[in-house]
N, C-alpha and C positions, 0 to 999 in steps of 0.2 A: 515472643513477639517474633513473628517470622521476619528474616532479612534476604532481601533479593539482591543478588548481584547482578548488574547492569553493564554491559558493555556499550559505552557511548562512543559513537564515531560521527563527529560533526560534519566532518567532509569538507566540502568545497562551498564557496560562495555563500548563499543566503542560509546553506546548511548551520554554518556557523553562527548566524544570527538567531534562529528560532530556536536552536538547543538550548541554550542557556536559561531563557525564561521558562522553557518547556520544564527542565530540573528543577526551577524553583517553585513551579505549580506542582511538581509531583512531590517534592519535599513536604510541601504544605497539607497535601491528601496523605502523605503517609503519618503525620503527626495526628490528623484527625482519625485515621483508620487504625491505628495502633501497629503499624508495622514499620520496617526500615528498608531503604533502600540505599546501597552501596555501590559508587560509580567508580568504573574504571575507564580511562580516557586515552582513545587511540587516534594518532595523526593521520591515520589512512587516508589518502587523498590524492588528486591530480599535482598539487602541490609537491607531496612526497614523490609521485612519478618523475617529475621533473627533477627533482634534487637527487633521487638515488636509482630512478630507472625501473621500479616497482611500486605498483598502490600499497601494497604492504608487504611484511617480512615474510621470508619463505616458512616462518613457524607461525604466521598470523592467524591460521585456523584454528592452530593448537592452542593459541593464547585465550581463544574467546569459548573455546569448547565447553569450559566447564561453567560458564555464566548461565545465569537463569533467562537471560534474553538480552536481544542486542537493539540498541535504539540507534538509528541512523539518520542523520540531518539532508545530506544529499552529495552525489558526486557528480562530477563533470566540469570542466573549463576550457575556454577557448585554446587552442593550440595542443590538447590532448585528445586526439579521436577519440569519440564516443566508446568504439568497440574496446579500445584500451582501457578505460575505465569501467566498463561492464565487465567484460571477462577478466580484468584485472582483479575485481573487488566483490562485486554484486553477485554474479554469477556462481563463483567458487563457493561464497558463502550459503547459497541457497542449495546449492547441490552436496556440499560436503554434509549439510545439516538437514538433508532431507526434507527442505520446507517446500513441500509441493503443492500446497495451497496457497495462493494469492487471494487474500480476502480483499473486496473493496467496496465496503459499505458507500451509498449514495443517498442522501437526503436533503430535501429542499428546508434550510434552516430558516428561523422567524428572522423577518427581517432581509432575507435574501431571496427576491423573487425567481431568480433566474432569466434568462433571456428567453424562455419560452411563455407564450401566454396563460398555458394550462398546466403549469408545474406543479400546482398546487397538491400536497399530498405523496410527493414522489418519495419513495422511502425501499429502497431495492439494493441488494448485494449481487455483484459481481464475483464468480467464483472461478478463478483462472487456474487453469493446470501451469505448475512452474518450475519444471525442471526438465521437460524433455518436449514434445510436439515439435513445432517448427523451428524452436531455437535450440538446434544440436550441433555439434563440433564436427558432424560427418559430413565432408565435400571437400571441395578444393578448386583450384583454378589451374588452367592449363594455357600453354602459347601466350605467357604474359607479354604484353606490347606488341603482339602482332595482330593484324587485322583478324584473324578467327581465333582471338582469346576467348575462352569460354569459362564459366564460373558454374560449379554445380553444388548445391546446398541439399542434404537429405534431411525429410522429416522422419522423427522416431514415434511412434505411437505405441506402446507397449500395453498388452491386457493388464497388467497390474499397475500400470502408472495410470491408465483411463479409468479403471474400476475404483481406486481409491479415490480419485478426485470427484469423480460422478457420486460415489457414495456419501463423501463429505457434502455435496452440495444437495442431494436429495435428505440426508439426515437434517440439515440447516433449513429446507423448507420446510420440512414437517414441523419444526418448532415456531416457524413465523405463518405466512397465511397460506401455506399448503400451495403454492403454484410454483412450477419451474419451467424454465426455457433453455433448452440446449441449442447451442449456436453450431452450425454445420455448414458445409458447402458439397454435399455429396453428390449433388448433380454437375458439379465440375472438376472435383478432386476425387478420383476413381478409387483410390484404394484406402488411404489413411480415413476421409471422412465416412464413408460406409462401415468402416470397422469400428470408428467411433459411435455412430448412429446404433451399431447392432449393441454393443456394451450397454450404452444408454438404455436401450428398450429392455435387455435383460436385468440391469440392476433396478429399474423402475418398480419391479414385483416386489422389490424389500418394501418399498413405501407405497401401499395400496392407497393411501388419504392423501397422498400428494397427486395434484392434477398436473400432468407435464405436456409437453410437446416440443417439437424440433422446428426451428426456422432457419432458413438459410441465411448466411450472415449478411449479406446485402440487404434485403427484406427486413432483416431483424433490425438493422441499423437505422432503416427508415421509420419502422415502428417505435423504436426507442425516442426517435424524436417528436414524432407524431403523438405518442400517447404513453409517456414514459410512466403515468402513474399506475398503469395497468400491469407493470411488472413487479415481481416478487425476487427471484433468484433466478440470475441466470449463470449457465456453466458454460464455459467454451474452451478450447484449445489455448496453448500458451499466445500464439499469435491472435487469435479471434478474441480471447479475453483481455489482452493488452488493449486492443483499438476498443472495444466495447467500454472497458472502465474508463478511459480517459474522456469518451464521448460524453459517457454518462455525467462525469465530473462537471462537464461543462455545463450540461443542462441543468445541475444544482448551482450554477451561478458564477464557479469560480473554481479553478483546478487546484486555487491556494487553500481551499477548505477540504480536500479531498486526501483522506489517509489510505493506509494500506498495510496488511500485516502478511508476513512470508512465514508460513504455519508449518510446525511439523507438528500434527495433531496429536501422535503418539506421546511426545514431550521426551522422547528419546535424545532430544538434542536441543540447542536453544533456537527459538524463534527471534525472527528479527522484524521490527517495526518501523516505518518511514514513510514520510508525506510523500504524496505523488509529483509535488512541483518541480522537484528538480533543483538545480544550482542557481537558475537566473542570474546568470551573469551581469545582464542589463540592468539588475537593481541591486545587487550585492554591493554593500558597503554603504548604502543610503538609510539603513535601518527603517524600513519601510516593508518588509517582506510579512507576509500574512502569516501567523504562526499557529493558525487553528488547524491546519492540515498535521502538524508536528504534535499538536495537543490531542487532537483527536485519536492520531496514531500511539499516543501515550496512553490514552483510554482503552483502546485496544489490548494494549500490553497488560495493564493493569488487571483487566477481565481475564487474559490467558492467565497470567500469574495466579488467578483465583482470589482477587480483590475486587468482585462485583459492584459493591457498594461504593467504592472510592472510584471506580470507571464511570457509573451513574452520575455521581455527584459531579464529576469533571463534564461529562454531557451536558448535563443540566445548566452548569454554570456557561458552558460555551454559547447555549443556546440563549440563555438569558442576557449574555452579553453583546450577542449579536442582534439581538430582538431590540434592546434598548438602543441600538444605533448611535451611541456618543463615542466611540473607539474605533470607527472602521479604517481598515487600511486603504490605501489608493485603488487596489485591485478590486474592492467593494463599494467603492465610491465614496469613501471618506478620505479624510487627511492625517489620520492617526499613525504613529509610529508601532514597529513590531512590540516594543515594551508597553506602550499604551493599551493596546487590545490584550497583551498578556495580563495585564495589571488589572484590566477591566473583568476578565475571566477570573482571574486570581481573587479577587473583591468579591465575586459573587458566590464564590465555595463559602458555606457556612462550617461553623462559625469563623468570622474573619481574621485574620492574623496580618501581621507585616509580611509582605512579598519580599523575599530574600533569595539571594541566588544558590542553587545547589552547589555542593561542594564535589569536586571532581578531583581523584587522586589519579 
């Protein structure tokens, strides 16, 4: 029996509310699938930052380096600047563990028509470069507090970094419907985006069966709203992929259902799985957070760990529960609680067993 060791970081806000029922569902799937999940819980969060001055301890990355995967609830809280929580936890994890692919699947689920009238059939994936690009540490500020104060931020695009994420996107498209769109802005960004475009064109030769094109980010955003069902795989830089994936999640009906995977495809380091919705302080503590994004992220984790049947069983249960419409959370137009919707999803997993909370040590 395979045992997978999972680093669990509930984080802040609704992250602490969606993680426990997710662990319960994962335990249920493990029982069905004949494998074990061992959880180690870490209190790394904005609350910890306020208490200690750090999001995680100095040796935090060493503590989780030996795990098979990382499951993250959310980070961020009023009073702690977003750049503190991001650069104090998420980005160090992504970069230390070479999680250079941020994978964002977008699907219109049964019972969730979305805000667009023609969103039926939307099933796409945004592949976002995750460790370089526009989100670099290079730059600085000068003349702080004076009228001529300035800030400089450098984007970093390496041939190795662009090549590996583009190859991943083309390989993924080849397993899906064989269509890829590359997000660019080479008509306005004179150095990095033509460089990106050149590498995309070079790497396309590896997958001649994949039909591809490039689109300027502004036009691409408009087309994603006007005809989302026409897209299959979209690959973009760190900034462009970030923007497009959140836009696509809204097209699917709610950012509360959107998952994300931060992948080290070579599996030399643990990958991290997290919902897109953030800590949502406005609803934290009310017990009404949508657990689907967290559960879908967990399904992606199972697939990455080599348990595709269990991952598919969870996705089937999510679709069944949402399609039934009996336990929808307020963001989906219902009145159900987090635990109500999680229980409905758990009960849709066959064969039925009692929903019990996952054990965290």
